[in-house]
C-alpha positions in Angstrom: 161.0 175.2 91.3 163.5 173.4 89.6 165.1 169.8 91.4 168.6 168.5 89.5 169.5 164.5 89.9 172.6 164.0 90.8 175.0 160.8 89.6 174.5 158.4 92.3 177.5 156.1 91.0 175.2 152.9 90.0 174.2 151.1 86.9 170.9 151.5 87.3 169.5 154.3 88.7 165.6 155.0 89.2 164.3 158.7 87.5 161.0 159.2 88.2 159.9 155.7 88.3 162.0 155.1 84.9 164.9 152.0 85.4 167.3 153.7 83.8 170.8 151.4 83.3 174.2 152.6 82.0 176.8 150.5 79.3 179.4 151.1 77.6 181.2 149.5 74.6 184.1 146.8 75.3 184.8 145.6 72.0 181.8 143.7 71.0 179.7 143.6 74.3 177.7 145.8 76.1 179.8 146.0 79.7 177.3 147.4 82.3 179.4 150.6 83.5 178.7 153.4 86.4 176.5 156.4 85.6 179.5 158.4 86.9 182.0 156.8 84.6 179.3 156.7 81.7 179.0 159.8 82.1 182.8 160.8 81.8 182.7 158.8 79.2 180.1 161.0 77.3 181.3 164.0 77.9 185.2 162.9 76.5 183.4 162.4 73.6 182.4 166.0 72.8 186.0 166.1 72.1 187.8 164.7 69.2 189.7 161.7 70.3 192.8 162.7 68.3 193.1 165.9 69.6 193.1 165.0 72.9 196.4 162.3 72.9 197.9 165.8 71.8 196.4 167.4 74.5 194.6 169.6 72.2 190.8 170.5 73.0 188.4 170.9 69.8 184.8 169.8 68.6 184.2 166.3 68.1 182.6 166.3 64.2 182.6 162.5 63.3 180.4 162.2 67.2 177.3 160.3 66.4 174.0 160.3 69.0 169.9 158.7 68.3 167.3 158.4 70.9 164.7 156.3 70.7 161.5 154.2 73.1 164.2 152.2 74.0 167.2 154.0 74.5 170.1 156.6 74.2 172.8 156.0 72.4 176.6 158.1 71.3 179.5 157.5 69.8 182.5 159.2 69.6 182.7 157.4 66.1 185.9 155.8 66.9 186.5 153.7 69.8 184.0 154.6 72.7 180.0 154.5 72.5 177.2 154.3 75.9 174.3 153.3 75.6 171.8 154.0 78.5 168.6 152.2 78.1 165.1 152.6 79.4 162.2 150.5 81.5 165.5 148.7 83.1 166.4 147.0 79.0 169.9 145.3 78.5 171.6 146.6 74.9 170.1 143.4 73.4 166.9 144.4 73.9 166.3 147.4 72.1 165.8 146.9 68.7 165.7 150.5 67.3 168.7 150.9 68.5 170.3 148.5 66.0 168.6 149.1 63.4 169.7 152.9 63.4 173.2 152.4 64.4 173.7 149.7 62.0 173.9 146.8 63.8 171.0 144.4 62.6 171.3 141.6 61.1 
């Protein structure tokens, strides 16, 4: 039997003993967000942001996603990005993610 997990509206969610934390990019900083807001922003990223501004739904060809052992990152390819960190990490603790996203110094 498959069990489906529901979002609970929290910044930190425990799933099978693993702490997931949700962040959205705000300018140059990662800000904590609820899982529901994270999911909503992710779903919007699936569609072209320019077309959405004109009330037209079409796939977003600029969208990217990366997954490492530390986190899951997605971006709409324009101005919105999100990160779900694993094991209770902060985004700044995800070195491998920074390398994939080209943010490493």
